[in-house]
C-alpha positions in Angstrom: 87.9 142.1 141.0 89.5 140.3 143.9 91.2 137.0 144.4 89.3 133.8 143.5 90.5 130.5 144.7 89.3 127.5 142.8 90.0 123.8 143.4 92.5 123.2 140.6 91.8 119.5 140.1 88.1 120.2 139.5 88.9 122.5 136.6 91.9 120.7 135.1 91.1 117.1 136.0 93.7 115.7 133.6 96.2 118.5 134.2 97.3 121.1 131.7 98.4 119.7 128.3 102.0 120.4 127.2 100.7 123.0 124.8 97.8 125.4 125.5 96.9 129.1 125.5 95.9 131.6 128.1 93.5 134.4 127.0 91.9 137.2 129.0 90.5 140.7 128.6 91.0 142.8 131.6 91.6 146.4 132.8 93.7 147.7 135.7 93.7 151.2 137.1 94.9 153.3 140.0 97.7 151.8 142.1 97.4 148.4 140.4 99.2 150.0 137.3 102.4 150.2 139.4 102.2 146.8 141.2 103.9 143.5 140.5 101.0 141.1 140.6 99.7 137.7 139.4 96.7 137.8 137.1 96.5 133.9 137.0 98.5 131.2 138.7 98.2 127.5 139.5 99.6 126.4 142.8 100.1 122.9 144.2 98.5 121.9 147.5 101.3 123.4 149.5 101.0 126.8 147.7 104.0 126.4 145.4 103.6 128.1 142.0 103.3 125.6 139.1 102.5 128.1 136.3 101.3 131.7 136.1 101.1 135.0 134.3 102.5 138.1 136.2 102.2 141.8 135.4 105.0 144.0 136.6 104.0 147.6 136.5 107.3 148.7 138.0 109.2 147.7 134.8 106.2 147.4 132.4 106.6 143.7 131.7 104.6 140.5 131.4 106.1 137.3 132.8 105.1 133.7 132.1 106.3 131.4 134.9 106.3 127.7 134.7 107.7 124.7 136.5 110.7 123.2 134.7 111.5 119.5 134.3 113.8 119.7 137.3 111.0 121.3 139.4 112.5 124.8 139.5 110.4 127.8 138.5 111.4 129.2 135.1 110.3 132.6 133.8 110.0 134.0 130.3 109.8 137.9 130.5 108.3 140.1 127.8 109.8 143.6 128.4 109.1 147.2 127.5 105.3 147.1 127.4 104.3 150.6 128.7 101.2 150.6 126.5 99.7 147.7 128.6 99.9 149.7 131.8 97.2 152.2 131.4 93.5 152.3 132.5 92.2 150.8 129.2 90.8 147.4 128.4 93.4 145.0 127.0 93.3 141.5 125.5 96.3 139.6 126.7 96.9 136.2 125.1 99.8 133.8 125.6 100.4 130.8 123.4 102.4 128.1 125.2 104.0 125.5 122.9 106.6 122.8 123.6 109.7 125.0 123.2 108.3 128.5 123.1 105.9 131.0 124.5 104.3 133.8 122.5 102.7 137.0 123.8 99.9 138.8 122.0 98.4 142.1 123.3 95.3 143.5 121.7 95.5 140.9 119.0 99.0 141.9 117.9 101.9 139.5 118.3 104.5 141.1 120.6 107.2 138.5 120.8 108.1 134.8 120.9 110.6 133.5 123.4 112.2 130.1 123.6 111.7 128.2 126.8 113.3 125.2 128.5 111.3 122.0 128.8 108.3 122.2 131.1 107.6 119.9 134.0 104.3 118.3 134.8 101.9 120.6 136.6 100.3 119.2 139.8 96.5 119.0 139.8 96.0 118.9 143.5 96.2 122.6 144.2 94.4 125.8 143.4 94.0 128.5 140.7 94.6 132.0 142.0 93.6 135.3 140.4 94.7 138.8 141.3 97.3 138.6 144.0 100.5 140.5 144.7 103.4 138.5 143.4 105.6 139.1 146.4 102.8 138.9 149.0 100.1 136.6 147.8 98.0 137.3 150.9 97.1 140.6 149.4 94.5 140.9 146.6 94.9 143.3 143.7 91.8 145.1 142.3 91.3 144.8 138.6 88.4 144.3 136.2 88.0 141.2 134.0 85.6 140.5 131.2 86.7 136.9 130.6 89.5 134.5 131.0 90.1 131.2 129.2 92.7 128.4 129.3 92.4 126.6 126.0 94.0 123.4 124.9 94.8 124.9 121.5 98.1 126.8 121.6 97.4 128.4 118.3 94.1 130.0 119.3 95.7 133.5 119.9 96.9 133.6 116.3 93.3 133.2 115.1 91.7 135.7 117.5 
């Protein structure tokens, strides 16, 4: 799959709630396994990242990035996940709550990290899928079965 740009305000007309969940089933292969890339990101109208999920094949980690109250980009990193970086299908779920973020992979809870307060996400931009983290002009090939942003942060626990 290649990058898809979608008008963000059309999908999230009221913005993202303070608590929500991100769920997807996907597969990466080939060179994508070693890349540092964004599977999902919301940008404002100037292209500045508001929130996103990144996969870092170089260090085998998953990152949840979000705009802090002060407007700076904050990152919660889930480390040491070599089992995710293979050519198999994986279900990746992130529960975003007021003060924490929890990662589930293949329906198994990996870790919960405390996070700083989140800022309001702008609704005048775009949602982006499958781009290199450090060069968003380049798409990253991967396969996706489905992706869902759900207003219930506890949905991953029930999956």
